[in-house]
N, C-alpha and C positions, 0 to 999 in steps of 0.2 A: 175592789181590792183583789189582788191576785196573790195566791199562796203557792209556793213550790216546795216540793221535797227534793233535797239534794243529798248526795252521798260522795265520800272520797272515791276517786278513781285510782285504784291501786291494783297492780298485777304483780304476782310473784310466780316464778317458775322454778321447778325442781326436776332434775333428771334422775331416774332410777333404773336399775338393771335387775332383772329377776329371771328365774327359770320357768315360771308359769304365770299366767295372767292373774291368778289369785295372789301370787307373791307380789307382782307389780302393784296390784290394787291395795294390798296391805301396806306396802311401803309408801304409796302415795297418801293413804289415810293417815299414816304416822307423821307425815310432813305438813298436814293441814293445821294451820294456826287458827286460833279463835278469831271469828269475824270474817273468815274467808271460806269460800266454797270452791270445789274443784269444777272448773268450767270446761276443760278440754284435756285430753291425755292420749294423743295418738301413740300407738304401739307399733314398733317395727322389730323384726327378727334381726339379730346380729349375724353378719356374714361369717360362716364357718364355725359358728358356736351354737350350742343349744340354749341360748339365752335371748331375752328380748329386752328392749329399751323403750322407755316411755318418758316423754317430757310433759309433766303435769303443769297446767296453767291454773293458778288459783286467783279468783277475783274477790276483792273486798265487798262484803254485803252488809256490814254494820255501819254505825256512825251516821245514821240518817238524821238530818236536821230540817227544820222548816224555815223558809225565809218569805218575806212579803214585800210587795211594792204595788204602786197604783197602776203601772203599765208594764208591758212585757219587756221593752228595752231596759227599763230600770231594774226589773227582776233579773234579767240576764247579767247585768253589771254587778249584782250582788253575789253571784256564784264565784267563790274563791278559786284561784288557780289550783289545779289538781282535784277539783270536785266536778261532778256532773249533775245536771238537773234530771230528775226521774219523772216528775209529773207536775202539772199545774192545774189549779182549780180556782174558780172565781167565787168570791163570797161577798 
């Protein structure tokens, strides 16, 4: 029997503008919703201004479930649309 851990595949992005890197980080933290972690936030200076812009990418990290099947193809078929398989173990 195979067991797999699956999780929803969801990405959210938010754009923030700040005057300092700390300001940008604070704004991004304020936009973080429960169940999401900040995965990427490239920062760029705005042309002709003393400001910087960041586009934060938040990935869902909660909602983990376990599914099972006898063989790998059957296990893959059980992964719902919008979900991803994290790991597989045999028991």
